[in-house]
C-alpha positions in Angstrom: 159.7 204.3 63.0 162.8 206.5 63.6 164.8 203.4 64.6 163.7 201.6 61.5 164.7 204.4 59.2 168.1 204.8 61.0 168.7 201.1 60.5 167.9 201.3 56.8 170.4 204.2 56.4 173.0 202.3 58.5 172.7 199.2 56.4 173.0 201.2 53.2 176.1 203.0 54.6 177.7 199.7 55.3 177.4 198.7 51.7 178.9 202.0 50.6 181.9 201.4 52.9 182.2 197.9 51.4 182.4 199.2 47.9 185.0 201.7 48.8 187.2 199.1 50.5 186.9 196.3 48.0 190.7 196.2 47.4 191.6 195.9 51.1 192.4 192.3 52.0 191.7 191.6 55.7 193.6 189.1 57.7 191.3 188.9 60.8 189.9 185.6 59.7 193.3 183.9 60.5 192.1 183.6 64.1 189.0 181.5 63.3 189.1 177.8 62.5 188.2 176.6 59.0 185.9 173.7 58.2 184.1 173.8 61.5 181.3 175.8 63.1 182.4 178.5 65.6 179.5 179.0 68.1 180.3 182.5 69.2 182.1 185.3 67.4 182.0 188.7 69.1 181.3 191.8 67.0 184.3 194.2 67.2 182.1 197.3 67.1 179.4 196.1 69.4 180.3 193.7 72.2 176.6 192.9 72.9 176.3 191.2 69.5 177.6 187.8 68.6 177.1 185.3 65.7 177.9 181.7 64.8 180.4 181.4 62.0 181.4 178.9 59.3 184.4 179.3 57.1 185.0 176.7 54.3 188.0 174.5 55.0 189.7 176.0 52.0 189.0 179.7 52.8 191.7 182.0 51.6 191.5 185.8 52.3 193.3 186.4 49.0 190.0 185.6 47.2 186.5 187.0 47.7 183.8 184.6 49.0 180.0 184.6 48.9 178.3 184.9 52.3 174.9 184.1 53.8 173.7 186.2 56.7 171.2 184.2 58.7 168.4 185.2 61.1 167.0 182.6 63.5 163.7 183.3 65.4 165.1 182.1 68.7 168.6 183.6 68.4 170.2 180.2 67.9 172.8 181.0 65.3 174.6 177.7 65.5 171.5 175.7 64.5 171.1 177.1 60.9 174.8 177.5 60.3 175.2 173.7 61.0 172.3 172.9 58.7 173.7 175.0 55.9 177.3 173.7 56.4 177.3 170.7 54.0 176.2 172.9 51.1 178.4 175.8 52.1 181.5 173.5 52.3 180.7 172.0 48.9 180.2 175.4 47.1 182.5 177.7 49.2 180.1 179.9 51.2 180.8 181.7 54.4 177.9 181.4 56.9 177.0 183.9 59.6 174.1 183.2 62.0 173.0 185.8 64.5 172.9 184.9 68.2 170.9 188.0 69.0 168.1 188.4 66.4 164.9 186.8 67.5 161.1 187.0 67.0 159.3 189.9 68.6 161.3 193.0 67.9 162.3 194.7 64.6 164.7 196.9 66.6 166.6 193.9 68.0 166.7 192.2 64.5 168.0 195.3 62.8 170.6 195.9 65.5 171.8 192.4 64.8 171.9 193.0 61.1 173.8 196.3 61.5 176.4 194.6 63.7 176.9 191.5 61.6 177.2 193.2 58.3 179.8 195.6 59.7 181.8 192.9 61.5 181.7 190.4 58.7 182.9 192.8 56.0 185.7 194.1 58.2 187.0 190.6 59.2 186.5 188.5 56.1 187.1 188.8 52.3 183.5 189.0 51.0 182.3 189.3 47.4 179.9 192.2 47.5 178.0 190.9 44.5 177.3 187.6 46.2 175.8 188.5 49.5 172.7 186.5 50.5 170.3 186.5 53.5 168.3 183.7 55.0 166.1 183.1 58.0 163.4 180.8 59.4 159.9 181.8 60.5 160.1 185.4 61.8 163.8 185.4 60.8 162.7 184.7 57.2 160.6 188.0 57.3 163.7 189.8 58.7 165.9 188.4 55.9 163.5 189.7 53.2 163.3 193.1 54.9 167.1 193.4 54.8 167.2 192.5 51.1 164.5 195.1 50.3 166.1 197.8 52.5 169.7 197.5 51.2 168.9 196.8 47.5 172.3 195.1 47.5 171.4 191.5 48.3 171.8 188.9 45.6 169.3 186.4 46.9 167.0 185.4 49.8 166.5 181.9 51.2 163.2 182.2 53.0 162.3 179.3 55.2 158.9 178.7 56.9 157.5 182.2 56.4 156.9 184.7 53.6 156.9 188.5 53.6 157.2 190.8 56.6 153.9 192.4 57.5 155.4 195.9 56.9 154.5 196.8 53.3 157.7 198.9 52.8 159.8 195.8 53.5 158.0 193.6 50.9 159.5 193.0 47.4 158.4 195.1 44.5 158.8 194.8 40.8 162.0 196.8 41.1 163.6 194.3 43.5 166.7 192.7 41.9 167.3 189.7 44.2 166.2 186.1 43.5 164.0 184.3 46.1 164.2 180.7 47.1 161.5 179.5 49.6 161.6 176.3 51.6 158.6 175.1 53.6 157.3 171.9 55.1 154.1 170.5 53.6 152.8 170.3 57.2 153.8 173.9 58.1 151.1 176.3 59.0 152.7 178.8 56.6 152.6 176.4 53.6 149.6 178.2 52.0 151.3 181.6 52.5 154.3 180.4 50.6 152.1 179.4 47.7 150.6 182.9 47.6 154.1 184.4 47.8 155.2 182.4 44.8 152.2 183.8 42.8 153.0 187.3 43.9 156.7 187.0 43.0 155.7 185.7 39.5 153.4 188.7 39.0 156.2 191.0 39.9 158.7 189.3 37.6 161.0 188.2 40.4 162.9 184.9 39.8 161.8 182.5 42.5 161.7 178.9 43.5 159.6 176.9 46.0 161.1 173.8 47.7 158.8 171.7 49.9 159.8 169.0 52.3 157.8 166.5 54.4 157.6 168.0 57.8 156.1 170.9 59.9 157.3 174.3 61.0 161.1 173.8 61.3 164.4 174.6 59.6 164.7 172.5 56.4 167.0 169.4 56.5 170.6 170.1 55.3 170.0 168.3 51.9 167.2 170.8 51.0 169.3 173.8 52.0 172.1 172.4 49.8 169.7 172.3 46.9 168.7 176.0 47.6 172.4 177.0 47.3 172.8 175.1 44.0 169.7 176.9 42.8 171.2 180.3 43.7 174.4 179.4 41.9 172.4 178.2 38.8 170.6 181.6 38.7 174.0 183.4 38.6 175.2 180.9 36.0 172.2 181.7 33.7 172.9 185.4 34.1 176.6 184.8 33.2 177.6 186.2 36.6 180.3 184.9 38.8 179.7 181.4 40.3 181.5 179.1 42.6 184.3 177.2 40.9 182.8 174.0 42.4 179.4 174.6 41.0 178.1 171.9 38.6 175.0 172.3 36.5 174.7 168.6 36.3 174.7 168.4 40.2 172.1 171.2 40.3 169.9 169.4 37.9 170.0 166.0 39.6 169.4 167.5 43.1 166.0 168.7 41.8 165.4 165.7 39.6 166.0 163.2 42.5 163.6 165.2 44.8 160.9 165.2 42.1 161.4 161.4 41.6 161.1 160.7 45.3 157.8 162.7 45.5 156.5 160.8 42.4 157.4 157.5 44.0 155.2 158.2 47.0 152.4 158.9 44.6 152.0 162.7 45.3 151.4 163.5 41.7 150.3 167.1 42.2 153.6 168.1 43.9 155.7 165.9 41.6 154.2 167.6 38.5 154.9 171.0 40.0 158.5 170.1 40.6 159.0 168.5 37.2 157.5 171.6 35.5 159.8 173.8 37.4 162.7 171.5 36.4 161.7 171.8 32.7 161.3 175.6 32.9 164.6 176.2 34.8 166.9 173.8 32.8 165.4 174.3 29.3 168.3 174.8 27.0 170.8 173.7 29.5 170.2 170.0 29.9 168.6 167.1 28.1 165.0 167.1 29.3 163.5 164.3 27.3 162.8 162.1 30.3 161.4 165.0 32.3 159.0 166.0 29.5 157.8 162.4 29.2 157.1 162.3 32.9 155.1 165.6 32.7 153.0 164.2 29.9 152.5 160.9 31.7 151.3 162.6 34.9 149.0 165.1 33.1 147.2 162.2 31.4 147.0 160.1 34.5 143.4 159.7 36.0 144.8 159.5 39.5 146.5 162.8 39.0 143.3 164.5 38.0 141.6 163.0 41.1 144.4 164.2 43.3 144.3 167.7 41.8 140.5 168.0 42.6 141.2 166.7 46.1 144.0 169.1 46.6 142.0 172.1 45.6 139.0 171.0 47.7 141.2 170.5 50.7 142.9 173.8 50.2 139.5 175.6 50.3 138.5 173.6 53.4 141.7 174.6 55.1 141.0 178.2 54.7 137.5 177.7 56.2 139.1 175.9 59.2 141.7 178.7 59.7 138.9 181.3 59.7 137.0 179.4 62.4 140.1 178.9 64.6 141.1 182.6 64.1 137.7 183.7 65.3 138.0 181.4 68.3 141.3 182.9 69.3 139.7 186.4 69.1 136.8 185.3 71.3 139.2 183.6 73.8 141.1 186.8 74.2 137.9 188.6 75.2 136.1 185.9 77.2 139.0 184.0 78.9 136.6 181.1 79.1 134.4 183.0 81.4 131.4 181.8 79.4 128.8 182.1 82.2 125.4 181.1 81.0 126.2 181.8 77.3 126.3 178.3 75.8 127.3 179.8 72.4 130.8 180.8 73.7 133.7 178.4 73.3 135.4 176.9 76.3 138.3 174.6 76.8 136.2 171.5 75.9 135.5 173.1 72.5 139.2 173.6 71.9 140.0 170.0 73.0 137.3 168.6 70.7 138.5 170.6 67.7 142.2 169.6 68.4 141.2 165.9 68.8 139.3 166.1 65.5 142.3 167.5 63.7 144.5 164.8 65.3 142.2 162.1 64.0 142.2 163.7 60.6 146.0 163.8 60.5 146.1 160.0 60.7 144.1 159.6 57.4 145.9 157.9 54.5 144.8 160.8 52.3 148.0 162.9 52.3 146.2 166.1 51.4 143.7 165.9 54.3 146.4 164.6 56.7 148.9 167.4 55.8 146.1 170.0 56.1 145.2 168.8 59.6 148.8 168.9 60.6 149.1 172.5 59.3 146.0 173.5 61.4 147.5 171.8 64.5 150.8 173.6 63.9 148.9 176.9 63.5 147.1 176.4 66.8 150.1 175.6 68.9 152.3 178.3 67.3 149.7 181.0 67.7 148.9 179.8 71.3 152.6 179.9 72.2 153.3 183.3 70.6 150.2 184.9 72.1 151.0 183.4 75.5 154.4 184.9 75.4 152.9 188.3 74.6 150.5 188.2 77.6 153.1 186.8 79.9 155.3 189.9 79.1 152.3 192.0 80.1 152.1 190.0 83.3 148.6 188.8 82.3 149.3 185.3 83.6 145.7 184.2 83.6 145.4 184.4 79.8 149.0 183.3 79.2 148.3 180.1 81.2 145.1 179.3 79.2 146.9 179.8 75.9 149.9 177.7 77.1 147.5 174.9 78.1 146.0 174.9 74.6 149.6 174.7 73.2 150.3 171.7 75.4 147.1 169.9 74.4 148.3 170.0 70.8 151.9 169.1 71.8 151.8 167.3 75.1 155.5 166.3 74.9 156.8 169.8 74.1 159.6 170.5 76.6 159.4 174.2 75.5 155.7 174.2 76.3 156.1 172.6 79.7 159.0 174.9 80.6 157.0 178.0 79.7 154.0 176.8 81.7 156.2 176.0 84.7 157.5 179.6 84.6 153.9 181.0 84.4 152.8 179.0 87.4 155.9 180.1 89.3 154.7 183.7 88.8 151.3 182.8 90.3 152.9 180.8 93.2 151.4 177.4 92.2 154.3 175.2 93.4 152.5 172.0 92.7 152.0 172.8 89.0 155.5 174.2 88.7 156.9 170.9 89.9 154.6 168.9 87.6 155.7 170.7 84.5 159.4 170.8 85.4 159.2 167.0 85.9 157.7 166.8 82.4 160.7 168.7 81.1 162.9 166.1 82.7 160.8 163.3 81.2 160.7 164.6 77.6 164.2 166.1 77.6 166.4 163.4 79.1 169.7 164.8 80.4 168.7 168.5 80.5 170.9 170.4 83.0 168.6 171.2 85.8 170.9 173.9 87.0 169.2 176.2 84.5 166.3 176.3 86.9 168.6 178.1 89.4 169.6 180.6 86.8 166.1 181.5 85.7 164.7 184.5 87.7 161.2 183.0 87.5 162.1 180.3 90.0 164.3 182.3 92.3 161.7 182.8 95.1 161.0 179.1 95.3 164.4 177.5 95.2 164.3 176.7 98.9 161.0 174.8 98.6 161.4 171.1 99.5 159.9 169.8 96.2 162.1 172.1 94.1 165.2 171.0 96.1 164.3 167.3 95.5 163.8 168.0 91.8 167.3 169.6 91.6 168.9 166.6 93.2 
């Protein structure tokens, strides 16, 4: 807790320094290319910290620019920076993505935040009133935490996860930032985002929810661009400073086109939600006659009413499934499949049957049941992977292997899953299975540089084995 408190104080001090130095124009940025992503920028005050950087092609240090500080759950700063790039170039945003912050440690995440804030404000000309944070999965929870701690963040772009589980880092009615969430409709955290939206509405915090057709992953670039236009529109409505390239017409049509595309695939429940959001947001700013007609048309449609009932029923069913799977995970941790003569305990066959059932359900034409099944499958592999990592770190390889095998039963072509299981079997000395899963990595990730095997300490003691040498050839 001391580290957490000191990080809070440090972040606040950074903003005080920024305010005191607003009139200082820094020229450090002259050494970084514009209009392209720089994979690695070293922090001047902490050589252990780096970040990926994007400067708009027309960046000029004589002017102040908005910035998005991004937290990625696997320390891949370049990935989200590249995805945000089209919108950032269009609207004039600086992008900064940590190469250190990752899931699993608040201390590591706050160290990265400390270093990035200090470095970015020292090197670049930043508008202190237009500082935003973003993240995906665990990085989303970190971004929200930073916004709450500092009290100086203008907006949060939360992708694939809602609040942090630490209550003091969750938004309150006093929070001043706006909150834009993006989540796949097959993401295991989809229901969480719906609850977060309700909570933000109760607290009077301006928010928006953008969904896209996929699972637990960073949103596509087009959806991230829409989130930036939404941030600009919120500033526009408050008569605050906006990008000189912002267009209310473009902001409107980005949302309208997305709503139309959802309507065209006959998802009337989601289409109505987006049309209503469009009407609420742009009322008084745009001609909404067509939108209002579409809202009335959907509300009176019999198919919509049927879909609404189906959606609510499926949502309740999903919560029941999640409860059963959650209990099964708890049981697994204690029993490790050592069921003995107790036929009531769940074994690997039970897990495979459940996973097979959800896979069959995911093939249904009913989009609500199909998406629900995909969310459950995503929850199973993600929780299996995360828990496997936890027990591997404790050198409890027996349980870590069981969990990793469940993960791979859900995602048999996951190179990450095969790589993790190969490392676990390396720890137990099972050379046959090490080779089996490394070969799977080669199969599903064509062109992967196998020299990374030599660099990973998990395989050091078996590099001279004939089968490993053959694999490396």
